[in-house]
PyMOL Python script that loads the backbone (N, CA, C, O; Angstrom):
from pymol import cmd

cmd.read_pdbstr("""\
ATOM      1  N   UNK A   1     143.867   4.334 116.404  1.00  0.00           N
ATOM      2  CA  UNK A   1     142.934   4.616 115.478  1.00  0.00           C
ATOM      3  C   UNK A   1     143.674   4.900 114.415  1.00  0.00           C
ATOM      4  O   UNK A   1     144.694   5.577 114.544  1.00  0.00           O
ATOM      5  N   UNK A   2     143.301   4.462 113.304  1.00  0.00           N
ATOM      6  CA  UNK A   2     143.833   4.899 111.857  1.00  0.00           C
ATOM      7  C   UNK A   2     143.250   6.521 111.483  1.00  0.00           C
ATOM      8  O   UNK A   2     142.246   7.064 111.944  1.00  0.00           O
ATOM      9  N   UNK A   3     144.169   7.032 110.566  1.00  0.00           N
ATOM     10  CA  UNK A   3     143.919   8.389 110.298  1.00  0.00           C
ATOM     11  C   UNK A   3     142.833   8.650 109.378  1.00  0.00           C
ATOM     12  O   UNK A   3     142.130   9.660 109.398  1.00  0.00           O
ATOM     13  N   UNK A   4     142.706   7.390 108.326  1.00  0.00           N
ATOM     14  CA  UNK A   4     141.887   7.406 107.497  1.00  0.00           C
ATOM     15  C   UNK A   4     140.341   6.853 107.939  1.00  0.00           C
ATOM     16  O   UNK A   4     139.550   6.436 107.094  1.00  0.00           O
ATOM     17  N   UNK A   5     140.078   6.904 109.169  1.00  0.00           N
ATOM     18  CA  UNK A   5     138.657   6.468 109.926  1.00  0.00           C
ATOM     19  C   UNK A   5     138.109   7.542 110.565  1.00  0.00           C
ATOM     20  O   UNK A   5     138.773   8.225 111.346  1.00  0.00           O
ATOM     21  N   UNK A   6     137.153   7.725 110.355  1.00  0.00           N
ATOM     22  CA  UNK A   6     135.893   8.428 110.937  1.00  0.00           C
ATOM     23  C   UNK A   6     135.345   7.839 112.140  1.00  0.00           C
ATOM     24  O   UNK A   6     134.869   6.705 112.070  1.00  0.00           O
ATOM     25  N   UNK A   7     135.355   8.464 113.225  1.00  0.00           N
ATOM     26  CA  UNK A   7     134.883   7.668 114.537  1.00  0.00           C
ATOM     27  C   UNK A   7     133.707   8.680 115.331  1.00  0.00           C
ATOM     28  O   UNK A   7     133.790   9.903 115.441  1.00  0.00           O
ATOM     29  N   UNK A   8     132.835   7.989 115.733  1.00  0.00           N
ATOM     30  CA  UNK A   8     131.903   8.787 116.480  1.00  0.00           C
ATOM     31  C   UNK A   8     131.248   7.839 117.481  1.00  0.00           C
ATOM     32  O   UNK A   8     131.135   6.638 117.236  1.00  0.00           O
ATOM     33  N   UNK A   9     130.798   8.426 118.668  1.00  0.00           N
ATOM     34  CA  UNK A   9     130.183   7.766 119.701  1.00  0.00           C
ATOM     35  C   UNK A   9     128.758   8.153 119.812  1.00  0.00           C
ATOM     36  O   UNK A   9     128.406   9.319 119.985  1.00  0.00           O
ATOM     37  N   UNK A  10     127.961   7.171 119.710  1.00  0.00           N
ATOM     38  CA  UNK A  10     126.223   7.370 119.836  1.00  0.00           C
ATOM     39  C   UNK A  10     125.620   6.927 120.934  1.00  0.00           C
ATOM     40  O   UNK A  10     125.692   5.749 121.284  1.00  0.00           O
ATOM     41  N   UNK A  11     125.069   7.696 121.482  1.00  0.00           N
ATOM     42  CA  UNK A  11     124.038   6.906 122.464  1.00  0.00           C
ATOM     43  C   UNK A  11     122.809   7.294 121.979  1.00  0.00           C
ATOM     44  O   UNK A  11     122.627   8.336 121.350  1.00  0.00           O
ATOM     45  N   UNK A  12     121.682   6.218 122.341  1.00  0.00           N
ATOM     46  CA  UNK A  12     120.335   6.327 122.077  1.00  0.00           C
ATOM     47  C   UNK A  12     119.543   7.021 123.383  1.00  0.00           C
ATOM     48  O   UNK A  12     119.744   6.802 124.578  1.00  0.00           O
ATOM     49  N   UNK A  13     118.594   7.916 122.771  1.00  0.00           N
ATOM     50  CA  UNK A  13     117.445   8.632 123.816  1.00  0.00           C
ATOM     51  C   UNK A  13     117.146   7.498 125.060  1.00  0.00           C
ATOM     52  O   UNK A  13     116.761   6.336 124.934  1.00  0.00           O
ATOM     53  N   UNK A  14     117.382   8.065 125.991  1.00  0.00           N
ATOM     54  CA  UNK A  14     116.698   7.125 127.210  1.00  0.00           C
ATOM     55  C   UNK A  14     117.663   6.217 127.526  1.00  0.00           C
ATOM     56  O   UNK A  14     117.418   5.727 128.629  1.00  0.00           O
ATOM     57  N   UNK A  15     118.900   5.674 126.911  1.00  0.00           N
ATOM     58  CA  UNK A  15     119.747   4.821 127.290  1.00  0.00           C
ATOM     59  C   UNK A  15     121.091   5.357 127.675  1.00  0.00           C
ATOM     60  O   UNK A  15     121.976   5.368 126.819  1.00  0.00           O
ATOM     61  N   UNK A  16     121.342   5.836 128.971  1.00  0.00           N
ATOM     62  CA  UNK A  16     122.697   6.270 129.300  1.00  0.00           C
ATOM     63  C   UNK A  16     123.660   5.369 129.445  1.00  0.00           C
ATOM     64  O   UNK A  16     124.824   5.765 129.512  1.00  0.00           O
ATOM     65  N   UNK A  17     123.363   4.017 129.519  1.00  0.00           N
ATOM     66  CA  UNK A  17     124.485   3.109 129.828  1.00  0.00           C
ATOM     67  C   UNK A  17     124.948   2.137 128.567  1.00  0.00           C
ATOM     68  O   UNK A  17     125.874   1.326 128.611  1.00  0.00           O
ATOM     69  N   UNK A  18     124.117   2.399 127.472  1.00  0.00           N
ATOM     70  CA  UNK A  18     124.851   1.675 126.291  1.00  0.00           C
ATOM     71  C   UNK A  18     125.034   2.781 125.375  1.00  0.00           C
ATOM     72  O   UNK A  18     124.269   3.715 125.135  1.00  0.00           O
ATOM     73  N   UNK A  19     126.391   2.467 124.816  1.00  0.00           N
ATOM     74  CA  UNK A  19     126.777   3.310 123.749  1.00  0.00           C
ATOM     75  C   UNK A  19     127.200   2.689 122.628  1.00  0.00           C
ATOM     76  O   UNK A  19     127.380   1.475 122.722  1.00  0.00           O
ATOM     77  N   UNK A  20     127.431   3.285 121.449  1.00  0.00           N
ATOM     78  CA  UNK A  20     127.719   2.903 120.269  1.00  0.00           C
ATOM     79  C   UNK A  20     129.014   3.430 119.431  1.00  0.00           C
ATOM     80  O   UNK A  20     128.936   4.581 118.999  1.00  0.00           O
ATOM     81  N   UNK A  21     130.096   2.750 119.188  1.00  0.00           N
ATOM     82  CA  UNK A  21     131.105   3.537 118.423  1.00  0.00           C
ATOM     83  C   UNK A  21     130.988   3.159 117.198  1.00  0.00           C
ATOM     84  O   UNK A  21     130.999   1.953 116.950  1.00  0.00           O
ATOM     85  N   UNK A  22     130.854   4.086 116.197  1.00  0.00           N
ATOM     86  CA  UNK A  22     130.401   4.045 114.871  1.00  0.00           C
ATOM     87  C   UNK A  22     131.922   4.401 113.998  1.00  0.00           C
ATOM     88  O   UNK A  22     132.511   5.457 114.228  1.00  0.00           O
ATOM     89  N   UNK A  23     132.320   3.651 113.250  1.00  0.00           N
ATOM     90  CA  UNK A  23     133.631   3.752 112.536  1.00  0.00           C
ATOM     91  C   UNK A  23     133.157   3.819 110.834  1.00  0.00           C
ATOM     92  O   UNK A  23     132.297   3.105 110.320  1.00  0.00           O
ATOM     93  N   UNK A  24     133.876   4.753 110.228  1.00  0.00           N
ATOM     94  CA  UNK A  24     133.400   4.949 108.779  1.00  0.00           C
ATOM     95  C   UNK A  24     134.659   4.963 108.065  1.00  0.00           C
ATOM     96  O   UNK A  24     135.534   5.650 108.591  1.00  0.00           O
ATOM     97  N   UNK A  25     134.952   4.374 107.007  1.00  0.00           N
ATOM     98  CA  UNK A  25     135.975   4.269 106.232  1.00  0.00           C
ATOM     99  C   UNK A  25     135.919   4.913 104.909  1.00  0.00           C
ATOM    100  O   UNK A  25     135.894   4.042 104.039  1.00  0.00           O
ATOM    101  N   UNK A  26     135.891   6.052 104.446  1.00  0.00           N
ATOM    102  CA  UNK A  26     135.261   6.989 103.390  1.00  0.00           C
ATOM    103  C   UNK A  26     136.028   6.151 101.979  1.00  0.00           C
ATOM    104  O   UNK A  26     135.369   5.946 100.960  1.00  0.00           O
ATOM    105  N   UNK A  27     137.291   5.778 102.085  1.00  0.00           N
ATOM    106  CA  UNK A  27     137.815   4.928 101.016  1.00  0.00           C
ATOM    107  C   UNK A  27     137.001   3.713 100.791  1.00  0.00           C
ATOM    108  O   UNK A  27     136.668   3.317  99.674  1.00  0.00           O
ATOM    109  N   UNK A  28     136.711   3.166 101.864  1.00  0.00           N
ATOM    110  CA  UNK A  28     136.236   1.662 101.686  1.00  0.00           C
ATOM    111  C   UNK A  28     134.906   1.818 101.094  1.00  0.00           C
ATOM    112  O   UNK A  28     134.577   1.088 100.159  1.00  0.00           O
ATOM    113  N   UNK A  29     133.858   2.998 101.710  1.00  0.00           N
ATOM    114  CA  UNK A  29     132.528   3.407 101.238  1.00  0.00           C
ATOM    115  C   UNK A  29     132.474   3.620  99.764  1.00  0.00           C
ATOM    116  O   UNK A  29     131.561   3.168  99.074  1.00  0.00           O
ATOM    117  N   UNK A  30     133.615   4.419  99.226  1.00  0.00           N
ATOM    118  CA  UNK A  30     133.655   4.744  97.663  1.00  0.00           C
ATOM    119  C   UNK A  30     133.858   3.364  96.977  1.00  0.00           C
ATOM    120  O   UNK A  30     133.289   3.148  95.907  1.00  0.00           O
ATOM    121  N   UNK A  31     134.695   2.367  97.588  1.00  0.00           N
ATOM    122  CA  UNK A  31     134.958   1.334  96.748  1.00  0.00           C
ATOM    123  C   UNK A  31     133.816   0.348  96.878  1.00  0.00           C
ATOM    124  O   UNK A  31     133.642  -0.524  96.027  1.00  0.00           O
ATOM    125  N   UNK A  32     133.100   0.471  97.855  1.00  0.00           N
ATOM    126  CA  UNK A  32     131.645  -0.161  98.090  1.00  0.00           C
ATOM    127  C   UNK A  32     130.636   0.338  96.994  1.00  0.00           C
ATOM    128  O   UNK A  32     130.053  -0.464  96.264  1.00  0.00           O
ATOM    129  N   UNK A  33     130.480   1.514  96.920  1.00  0.00           N
ATOM    130  CA  UNK A  33     129.802   2.429  96.176  1.00  0.00           C
ATOM    131  C   UNK A  33     129.863   1.783  94.415  1.00  0.00           C
ATOM    132  O   UNK A  33     128.957   1.363  93.695  1.00  0.00           O
ATOM    133  N   UNK A  34     131.424   1.950  94.161  1.00  0.00           N
ATOM    134  CA  UNK A  34     131.601   1.411  92.916  1.00  0.00           C
ATOM    135  C   UNK A  34     131.174   0.050  92.584  1.00  0.00           C
ATOM    136  O   UNK A  34     130.638  -0.239  91.514  1.00  0.00           O
ATOM    137  N   UNK A  35     131.474  -0.941  93.709  1.00  0.00           N
ATOM    138  CA  UNK A  35     130.761  -2.359  93.272  1.00  0.00           C
ATOM    139  C   UNK A  35     129.166  -2.464  93.074  1.00  0.00           C
ATOM    140  O   UNK A  35     128.638  -3.129  92.183  1.00  0.00           O
ATOM    141  N   UNK A  36     128.493  -1.716  94.025  1.00  0.00           N
ATOM    142  CA  UNK A  36     127.149  -1.367  93.750  1.00  0.00           C
ATOM    143  C   UNK A  36     126.579  -0.908  92.550  1.00  0.00           C
ATOM    144  O   UNK A  36     125.538  -1.335  92.051  1.00  0.00           O
ATOM    145  N   UNK A  37     127.386   0.082  92.057  1.00  0.00           N
ATOM    146  CA  UNK A  37     127.209   0.700  90.844  1.00  0.00           C
ATOM    147  C   UNK A  37     127.282  -0.018  89.974  1.00  0.00           C
ATOM    148  O   UNK A  37     126.445  -0.037  89.072  1.00  0.00           O
ATOM    149  N   UNK A  38     128.334  -0.814  90.029  1.00  0.00           N
ATOM    150  CA  UNK A  38     128.669  -1.910  88.704  1.00  0.00           C
ATOM    151  C   UNK A  38     127.564  -3.254  88.680  1.00  0.00           C
ATOM    152  O   UNK A  38     127.120  -3.809  87.675  1.00  0.00           O
ATOM    153  N   UNK A  39     127.317  -3.535  89.924  1.00  0.00           N
ATOM    154  CA  UNK A  39     126.138  -4.356  89.935  1.00  0.00           C
ATOM    155  C   UNK A  39     125.081  -4.117  89.424  1.00  0.00           C
ATOM    156  O   UNK A  39     124.467  -4.895  88.694  1.00  0.00           O
ATOM    157  N   UNK A  40     124.673  -2.801  89.804  1.00  0.00           N
ATOM    158  CA  UNK A  40     123.279  -2.197  89.092  1.00  0.00           C
ATOM    159  C   UNK A  40     123.167  -2.341  87.755  1.00  0.00           C
ATOM    160  O   UNK A  40     122.261  -2.874  87.115  1.00  0.00           O
ATOM    161  N   UNK A  41     124.390  -1.702  87.300  1.00  0.00           N
ATOM    162  CA  UNK A  41     124.357  -1.879  85.732  1.00  0.00           C
ATOM    163  C   UNK A  41     124.313  -3.079  85.247  1.00  0.00           C
ATOM    164  O   UNK A  41     123.622  -3.104  84.228  1.00  0.00           O
ATOM    165  N   UNK A  42     124.808  -4.225  85.569  1.00  0.00           N
ATOM    166  CA  UNK A  42     124.967  -5.737  85.176  1.00  0.00           C
ATOM    167  C   UNK A  42     123.478  -6.152  85.235  1.00  0.00           C
ATOM    168  O   UNK A  42     122.843  -6.457  84.226  1.00  0.00           O
ATOM    169  N   UNK A  43     122.985  -6.142  86.439  1.00  0.00           N
ATOM    170  CA  UNK A  43     121.615  -6.268  86.600  1.00  0.00           C
ATOM    171  C   UNK A  43     120.519  -5.736  85.708  1.00  0.00           C
ATOM    172  O   UNK A  43     119.531  -6.346  85.299  1.00  0.00           O
ATOM    173  N   UNK A  44     120.838  -4.618  85.507  1.00  0.00           N
ATOM    174  CA  UNK A  44     119.858  -3.525  84.740  1.00  0.00           C
ATOM    175  C   UNK A  44     119.878  -4.304  83.136  1.00  0.00           C
ATOM    176  O   UNK A  44     118.901  -4.624  82.459  1.00  0.00           O
ATOM    177  N   UNK A  45     121.293  -4.468  82.829  1.00  0.00           N
ATOM    178  CA  UNK A  45     121.505  -5.066  81.410  1.00  0.00           C
ATOM    179  C   UNK A  45     120.716  -6.557  81.388  1.00  0.00           C
ATOM    180  O   UNK A  45     119.847  -6.833  80.561  1.00  0.00           O
ATOM    181  N   UNK A  46     121.013  -7.141  82.071  1.00  0.00           N
ATOM    182  CA  UNK A  46     120.494  -8.587  82.289  1.00  0.00           C
ATOM    183  C   UNK A  46     118.930  -8.565  82.452  1.00  0.00           C
ATOM    184  O   UNK A  46     118.361  -9.524  81.930  1.00  0.00           O
ATOM    185  N   UNK A  47     118.283  -7.810  82.967  1.00  0.00           N
ATOM    186  CA  UNK A  47     116.672  -7.711  83.171  1.00  0.00           C
ATOM    187  C   UNK A  47     116.209  -7.170  81.724  1.00  0.00           C
ATOM    188  O   UNK A  47     115.079  -7.421  81.306  1.00  0.00           O
ATOM    189  N   UNK A  48     117.056  -6.479  81.046  1.00  0.00           N
ATOM    190  CA  UNK A  48     116.885  -5.655  79.859  1.00  0.00           C
ATOM    191  C   UNK A  48     116.870  -7.017  78.604  1.00  0.00           C
ATOM    192  O   UNK A  48     115.999  -7.163  77.746  1.00  0.00           O
ATOM    193  N   UNK A  49     117.923  -7.780  78.784  1.00  0.00           N
ATOM    194  CA  UNK A  49     118.212  -8.914  78.076  1.00  0.00           C
ATOM    195  C   UNK A  49     116.849  -9.980  78.158  1.00  0.00           C
ATOM    196  O   UNK A  49     116.350 -10.461  77.141  1.00  0.00           O
ATOM    197  N   UNK A  50     116.342 -10.258  79.549  1.00  0.00           N
ATOM    198  CA  UNK A  50     115.337 -11.154  79.745  1.00  0.00           C
ATOM    199  C   UNK A  50     114.058 -10.622  79.054  1.00  0.00           C
ATOM    200  O   UNK A  50     113.360 -11.354  78.352  1.00  0.00           O
ATOM    201  N   UNK A  51     113.763  -9.248  79.292  1.00  0.00           N
ATOM    202  CA  UNK A  51     112.715  -8.836  78.800  1.00  0.00           C
ATOM    203  C   UNK A  51     112.566  -8.638  77.310  1.00  0.00           C
ATOM    204  O   UNK A  51     111.470  -8.533  76.758  1.00  0.00           O
ATOM    205  N   UNK A  52     113.642  -8.597  76.738  1.00  0.00           N
ATOM    206  CA  UNK A  52     113.725  -8.626  75.119  1.00  0.00           C
ATOM    207  C   UNK A  52     113.540 -10.159  74.709  1.00  0.00           C
ATOM    208  O   UNK A  52     112.994 -10.398  73.632  1.00  0.00           O
ATOM    209  N   UNK A  53     114.003 -11.277  75.578  1.00  0.00           N
ATOM    210  CA  UNK A  53     113.763 -12.388  75.345  1.00  0.00           C
ATOM    211  C   UNK A  53     112.124 -13.040  75.389  1.00  0.00           C
ATOM    212  O   UNK A  53     111.525 -13.816  74.644  1.00  0.00           O
ATOM    213  N   UNK A  54     111.788 -12.395  76.499  1.00  0.00           N
ATOM    214  CA  UNK A  54     110.472 -12.828  76.693  1.00  0.00           C
ATOM    215  C   UNK A  54     109.434 -11.764  75.532  1.00  0.00           C
ATOM    216  O   UNK A  54     108.225 -11.994  75.558  1.00  0.00           O
ATOM    217  N   UNK A  55     109.732 -11.113  74.969  1.00  0.00           N
ATOM    218  CA  UNK A  55     109.219 -10.353  73.878  1.00  0.00           C
ATOM    219  C   UNK A  55     108.853 -10.948  72.935  1.00  0.00           C
ATOM    220  O   UNK A  55     107.684 -11.098  72.580  1.00  0.00           O
ATOM    221  N   UNK A  56     110.061 -11.460  72.294  1.00  0.00           N
ATOM    222  CA  UNK A  56     110.153 -12.250  71.152  1.00  0.00           C
ATOM    223  C   UNK A  56     109.580 -13.732  71.383  1.00  0.00           C
ATOM    224  O   UNK A  56     109.284 -14.417  70.404  1.00  0.00           O
ATOM    225  N   UNK A  57     109.458 -14.124  72.434  1.00  0.00           N
ATOM    226  CA  UNK A  57     108.968 -15.711  72.788  1.00  0.00           C
ATOM    227  C   UNK A  57     107.423 -15.313  72.672  1.00  0.00           C
ATOM    228  O   UNK A  57     106.639 -16.010  72.028  1.00  0.00           O
ATOM    229  N   UNK A  58     106.992 -14.010  73.416  1.00  0.00           N
ATOM    230  CA  UNK A  58     105.575 -14.173  73.298  1.00  0.00           C
ATOM    231  C   UNK A  58     105.096 -13.778  71.797  1.00  0.00           C
ATOM    232  O   UNK A  58     104.127 -14.426  71.400  1.00  0.00           O
ATOM    233  N   UNK A  59     105.564 -12.928  71.013  1.00  0.00           N
ATOM    234  CA  UNK A  59     105.477 -12.921  69.729  1.00  0.00           C
ATOM    235  C   UNK A  59     105.252 -14.283  68.840  1.00  0.00           C
ATOM    236  O   UNK A  59     104.371 -14.387  67.987  1.00  0.00           O
ATOM    237  N   UNK A  60     106.254 -15.373  69.202  1.00  0.00           N
ATOM    238  CA  UNK A  60     106.524 -16.510  68.545  1.00  0.00           C
ATOM    239  C   UNK A  60     105.383 -17.575  68.965  1.00  0.00           C
ATOM    240  O   UNK A  60     105.054 -18.587  68.345  1.00  0.00           O
ATOM    241  N   UNK A  61     104.807 -17.024  70.323  1.00  0.00           N
ATOM    242  CA  UNK A  61     103.974 -18.206  70.896  1.00  0.00           C
ATOM    243  C   UNK A  61     102.259 -17.788  70.762  1.00  0.00           C
ATOM    244  O   UNK A  61     101.811 -16.759  71.267  1.00  0.00           O
ATOM    245  N   UNK A  62     101.566 -18.599  70.132  1.00  0.00           N
ATOM    246  CA  UNK A  62      99.963 -18.243  70.076  1.00  0.00           C
ATOM    247  C   UNK A  62      99.422 -18.208  71.648  1.00  0.00           C
ATOM    248  O   UNK A  62      99.687 -18.986  72.564  1.00  0.00           O
ATOM    249  N   UNK A  63      98.680 -17.182  71.637  1.00  0.00           N
ATOM    250  CA  UNK A  63      98.077 -16.532  72.743  1.00  0.00           C
ATOM    251  C   UNK A  63      97.458 -17.992  73.558  1.00  0.00           C
ATOM    252  O   UNK A  63      97.713 -18.105  74.757  1.00  0.00           O
ATOM    253  N   UNK A  64      96.754 -18.938  72.950  1.00  0.00           N
ATOM    254  CA  UNK A  64      96.278 -20.116  73.444  1.00  0.00           C
ATOM    255  C   UNK A  64      97.384 -21.274  73.723  1.00  0.00           C
ATOM    256  O   UNK A  64      96.967 -22.354  74.140  1.00  0.00           O
ATOM    257  N   UNK A  65      98.502 -21.130  73.552  1.00  0.00           N
ATOM    258  CA  UNK A  65      99.166 -21.969  73.912  1.00  0.00           C
ATOM    259  C   UNK A  65     100.115 -21.377  75.066  1.00  0.00           C
ATOM    260  O   UNK A  65     101.005 -22.093  75.527  1.00  0.00           O
ATOM    261  N   UNK A  66      99.943 -20.205  75.481  1.00  0.00           N
ATOM    262  CA  UNK A  66     100.496 -19.723  76.569  1.00  0.00           C
ATOM    263  C   UNK A  66      99.592 -19.643  77.879  1.00  0.00           C
ATOM    264  O   UNK A  66     100.007 -19.235  78.964  1.00  0.00           O
ATOM    265  N   UNK A  67      98.413 -20.051  77.647  1.00  0.00           N
ATOM    266  CA  UNK A  67      97.510 -20.453  79.231  1.00  0.00           C
ATOM    267  C   UNK A  67      97.842 -21.826  79.439  1.00  0.00           C
ATOM    268  O   UNK A  67      97.939 -22.592  78.480  1.00  0.00           O
ATOM    269  N   UNK A  68      98.026 -22.199  80.627  1.00  0.00           N
ATOM    270  CA  UNK A  68      97.934 -23.826  80.799  1.00  0.00           C
ATOM    271  C   UNK A  68      96.351 -24.313  80.785  1.00  0.00           C
ATOM    272  O   UNK A  68      95.319 -23.705  81.067  1.00  0.00           O
ATOM    273  N   UNK A  69      96.594 -25.652  80.341  1.00  0.00           N
ATOM    274  CA  UNK A  69      95.186 -26.552  80.542  1.00  0.00           C
ATOM    275  C   UNK A  69      95.088 -27.339  81.449  1.00  0.00           C
ATOM    276  O   UNK A  69      95.954 -28.063  81.939  1.00  0.00           O
ATOM    277  N   UNK A  70      93.880 -27.206  81.739  1.00  0.00           N
ATOM    278  CA  UNK A  70      93.573 -28.211  82.995  1.00  0.00           C
ATOM    279  C   UNK A  70      92.847 -29.721  82.647  1.00  0.00           C
ATOM    280  O   UNK A  70      92.596 -30.510  83.558  1.00  0.00           O
TER     281      UNK A  70
END
""", "prot")
cmd.dss("prot")
cmd.show_as("cartoon", "prot")
cmd.util.cbc("prot")
cmd.orient("prot")
């Protein structure tokens, strides 16, 4: 086992024959969190850009044109 890993054995209640070995790499967890945070920032910016574009379009489009005709 590498020094940078945290390892733990887990047994579920009532199941004495099955066990799970959980490995956690704190360094990789930090990198994954940084990637998730960056993605959330990018997506938040993109959603704000889309919201702004929709608001501009709604101001230019008359209300009668926004509803589909049958």
